[in-house]
Wavefront OBJ file of the C-alpha trace (Angstrom):
o trace
v 4.035 -87.594 11.055
v 3.869 -86.078 7.541
v 2.994 -89.465 6.009
v 0.124 -89.925 8.504
v -1.245 -86.456 7.695
v -1.003 -87.138 3.955
v -2.978 -90.398 4.373
v -5.656 -88.707 6.507
v -6.011 -85.753 4.111
v -6.473 -88.140 1.178
v -9.376 -89.924 2.916
v -7.337 -92.762 4.413
v -7.705 -94.602 7.703
v -5.075 -95.162 10.384
v -4.436 -97.286 13.460
v -3.072 -95.080 16.222
v -2.488 -94.905 19.978
v -4.966 -92.626 21.741
v -5.052 -91.411 25.340
v -6.916 -94.645 26.107
v -6.745 -97.690 23.781
v -5.548 -98.168 20.198
v -7.998 -96.642 17.776
v -8.971 -96.561 14.142
v -9.125 -92.989 12.927
v -9.798 -90.742 9.972
v -10.580 -87.115 9.189
v -13.927 -86.664 10.936
v -15.160 -84.314 8.212
v -14.608 -86.821 5.368
v -17.792 -88.888 4.879
v -16.102 -91.514 2.665
v -13.361 -92.068 5.254
v -15.964 -92.330 8.051
v -17.880 -94.948 6.042
v -14.632 -96.893 5.470
v -14.260 -97.223 9.240
v -17.816 -98.564 9.598
v -16.931 -101.157 6.939
v -13.583 -102.093 8.550
v -15.205 -102.629 11.943
v -18.275 -104.348 10.500
v -20.191 -101.855 12.605
v -23.841 -100.944 12.199
v -24.200 -97.468 10.718
v -26.663 -96.427 13.435
v -23.920 -96.776 16.090
v -22.173 -93.429 16.373
v -18.419 -92.953 16.736
v -16.613 -90.378 18.844
v -14.182 -87.739 17.726
v -11.056 -86.303 19.290
v -10.066 -82.636 19.401
v -6.817 -81.105 20.601
v -7.958 -77.709 21.844
v -10.737 -75.895 23.644
v -11.104 -73.666 20.564
v -11.762 -76.603 18.213
v -14.235 -78.048 20.721
v -16.084 -74.721 20.840
v -16.074 -74.498 17.036
v -18.001 -77.807 16.923
v -20.413 -77.505 19.864
v -21.771 -75.152 22.499
v -20.021 -76.361 25.647
v -22.188 -76.216 28.792
v -20.449 -74.983 31.960
v -20.889 -78.434 33.523
v -18.807 -79.970 30.707
v -15.843 -77.679 31.465
v -16.018 -78.682 35.140
v -16.046 -82.395 34.276
v -13.159 -82.012 31.798
v -11.104 -80.094 34.379
v -11.807 -82.451 37.285
v -11.567 -85.802 35.518
v -8.395 -87.779 36.195
v -9.319 -90.340 33.513
v -9.907 -89.414 29.850
v -13.539 -88.347 29.472
v -15.726 -88.231 26.366
v -18.651 -85.859 26.595
v -21.749 -86.283 24.442
v -22.994 -82.899 23.223
v -26.196 -81.806 21.519
v -26.381 -79.986 18.161
v -22.842 -80.255 16.756
v -21.786 -78.037 13.837
v -19.874 -78.955 10.684
v -19.790 -82.733 11.136
v -21.214 -85.363 8.785
v -24.538 -86.861 9.916
v -22.940 -90.316 9.562
v -20.914 -89.589 12.720
v -23.880 -88.495 14.822
v -26.057 -90.564 17.125
v -29.718 -91.050 16.191
v -30.662 -88.073 18.406
v -28.156 -85.859 16.530
v -25.601 -85.767 19.354
v -21.846 -86.455 19.172
v -19.266 -87.725 21.654
v -16.126 -85.568 21.751
v -12.980 -86.013 23.821
v -10.505 -83.196 24.385
v -7.249 -85.175 24.376
v -4.374 -84.520 26.720
v -1.689 -86.802 25.270
v 1.031 -85.230 23.115
v 0.867 -87.600 20.132
v -2.874 -87.084 19.507
v -2.621 -83.330 20.120
v 0.182 -83.010 17.567
v -1.628 -85.232 15.042
v -4.921 -83.301 15.256
v -3.137 -79.922 15.201
v -1.260 -80.865 12.006
v -4.384 -82.340 10.376
v -6.267 -79.214 11.483
v -9.529 -81.188 11.731
v -11.166 -83.389 14.372
v -10.185 -87.057 14.254
v -12.532 -90.045 14.447
v -11.632 -92.422 17.247
v -13.142 -95.868 17.575
v -11.590 -98.965 19.112
v -9.250 -100.886 16.799
v -11.325 -104.068 16.758
v -14.309 -105.628 15.061
v -17.592 -104.450 16.555
v -18.282 -106.424 19.731
v -14.694 -107.702 20.227
v -12.397 -106.774 23.149
v -10.706 -103.353 22.915
v -6.924 -103.415 22.290
v -4.867 -102.052 25.215
v -1.658 -102.472 23.184
v -0.748 -102.801 19.511
v -0.182 -106.567 19.716
v -3.836 -106.993 20.817
v -5.046 -105.775 17.400
v -6.270 -108.407 14.942
v -3.931 -108.806 11.936
v -7.051 -108.554 9.768
v -7.784 -105.056 11.140
v -4.148 -104.046 10.550
v -4.464 -105.174 6.908
v -7.721 -103.261 6.398
v -6.490 -99.791 7.442
v -4.282 -97.659 5.213
v -1.534 -97.113 7.797
v -0.532 -98.302 11.270
v 1.315 -95.676 13.309
v 4.724 -96.760 14.681
v 4.437 -94.677 17.855
v 3.932 -96.389 21.276
v 3.488 -99.933 19.943
v 4.944 -101.483 23.117
v 3.007 -99.281 25.527
v 0.053 -100.808 27.408
v -2.842 -98.449 28.101
v -3.859 -97.994 31.710
v -7.417 -97.241 30.544
v -9.708 -99.669 28.723
v -11.683 -96.704 27.407
v -12.800 -93.252 28.431
v -15.652 -92.337 30.716
v -18.636 -91.239 28.608
v -20.977 -88.591 29.977
v -23.939 -87.009 28.195
v -24.609 -83.374 29.012
v -27.673 -81.490 27.860
v -27.687 -77.728 27.304
v -29.647 -77.289 30.559
v -26.724 -78.989 32.428
v -28.530 -82.295 33.084
v -25.995 -85.111 32.998
v -26.076 -88.865 32.549
v -23.093 -91.210 32.906
v -23.178 -93.611 29.947
v -19.888 -95.387 30.799
v -17.763 -94.989 33.915
l 1 2 3 4 5 6 7 8 9 10 11 12 13 14 15 16 17 18 19 20 21 22 23 24 25 26 27 28 29 30 31 32 33 34 35 36 37 38 39 40 41 42 43 44 45 46 47 48 49 50 51 52 53 54 55 56 57 58 59 60 61 62 63 64 65 66 67 68 69 70 71 72 73 74 75 76 77 78 79 80 81 82 83 84 85 86 87 88 89 90 91 92 93 94 95 96 97 98 99 100 101 102 103 104 105 106 107 108 109 110 111 112 113 114 115 116 117 118 119 120 121 122 123 124 125 126 127 128 129 130 131 132 133 134 135 136 137 138 139 140 141 142 143 144 145 146 147 148 149 150 151 152 153 154 155 156 157 158 159 160 161 162 163 164 165 166 167 168 169 170 171 172 173 174 175 176 177 178 179 180 181 182
């Protein structure tokens, strides 16, 4: 775990198992690291990426959380990413064109421990080239992607995710909601 933290703190990128699929991650507050991920994925810069947080406190440090969001987080059986308006302290490169950001409060132990030790939110985007199929297990990841990141986590390499991604729900401050991905 210490090696992973060292890589992330120095602006590196990692492949890691999330509560859904395998992801490419970096310190969400490091603009250079965020840009590296766009380059690795060959992803257009106008396509936003989501971030993961490990605690309600960190979530509230980044965004004002509408009551409806808490209800959805509590009731959802599947991992859920919520798109919030007006985030604080995040690079504009991570934000959608309307200034919003997708954030998932993770429930799995590995990600919680990783984010707690890093003490910053973590970028999470599927470990594939933009437009390709998302990797449910480590062996689904292109060798080229593995070569492009700074470190591939050893944890859970044999495990197959039961989710091909999280639900994505946009919530406005007036509690209007829109399901972007079920």
